[in-house]
Wavefront OBJ file of the C-alpha trace (Angstrom):
o trace
v 3.713 6.290 -6.869
v 6.695 4.757 -5.119
v 9.933 4.646 -7.136
v 13.149 2.807 -6.264
v 16.644 3.762 -7.383
v 19.860 1.783 -7.156
v 22.701 3.911 -5.722
v 26.230 3.496 -7.026
v 29.398 5.423 -6.239
v 31.518 6.946 -9.007
v 34.041 4.138 -8.383
v 31.426 1.580 -9.472
v 30.847 0.260 -5.961
v 27.435 0.149 -4.310
v 26.675 3.118 -2.102
v 25.607 2.546 1.495
v 22.632 2.486 1.502
v 22.399 0.809 -1.908
v 18.766 1.755 -2.598
v 16.756 4.960 -2.356
v 12.957 4.764 -2.254
v 11.051 7.905 -3.255
v 7.450 7.959 -2.096
v 6.907 11.573 -3.239
v 7.179 10.879 -7.016
v 9.875 13.542 -7.476
v 11.279 14.389 -10.932
v 14.953 13.833 -10.119
v 17.785 15.412 -12.121
v 21.570 15.457 -12.081
v 22.934 17.643 -9.236
v 19.816 17.118 -7.091
v 20.524 16.375 -3.437
v 18.670 13.962 -1.209
v 18.825 12.385 2.226
v 18.619 8.607 2.547
v 16.521 7.029 5.275
v 19.644 6.528 7.406
v 20.244 10.314 7.342
v 23.198 10.231 4.949
v 23.161 12.988 2.349
v 23.976 12.510 -1.338
v 24.223 14.359 -4.647
v 23.188 12.752 -7.947
v 26.148 12.836 -10.363
v 24.596 10.831 -13.219
v 21.415 8.922 -13.950
v 21.575 5.686 -15.936
v 18.593 3.627 -17.090
v 17.949 0.572 -14.961
v 19.209 -2.626 -16.612
v 16.310 -4.855 -17.756
v 16.744 -7.247 -14.815
v 16.515 -4.417 -12.267
v 13.689 -2.716 -14.140
v 11.811 -5.999 -13.864
v 12.324 -5.816 -10.094
v 10.817 -2.308 -9.984
v 13.892 -0.063 -10.171
v 13.485 3.158 -12.167
v 17.189 3.936 -12.684
v 20.696 3.672 -11.321
v 21.920 6.875 -9.738
v 25.648 7.552 -9.647
v 26.022 9.476 -6.396
v 28.583 11.375 -4.360
v 28.332 11.740 -0.580
v 27.779 15.200 0.885
v 29.613 16.094 4.071
l 1 2 3 4 5 6 7 8 9 10 11 12 13 14 15 16 17 18 19 20 21 22 23 24 25 26 27 28 29 30 31 32 33 34 35 36 37 38 39 40 41 42 43 44 45 46 47 48 49 50 51 52 53 54 55 56 57 58 59 60 61 62 63 64 65 66 67 68 69
């Protein structure tokens, strides 16, 4: 199953990239780390439910993320 997540910085701004697509059906948790398709690396700081509008567009959740150097 493919799952999409909206990425947001702790400041409230969209991350770049703004979406992460998981085609491995991973059970993601806070503090997990992942690499976006552009190669950037991130850590999940918080996981919020997707607002109804985004859920209707196929998003599972909004991840609050912090970049990893």
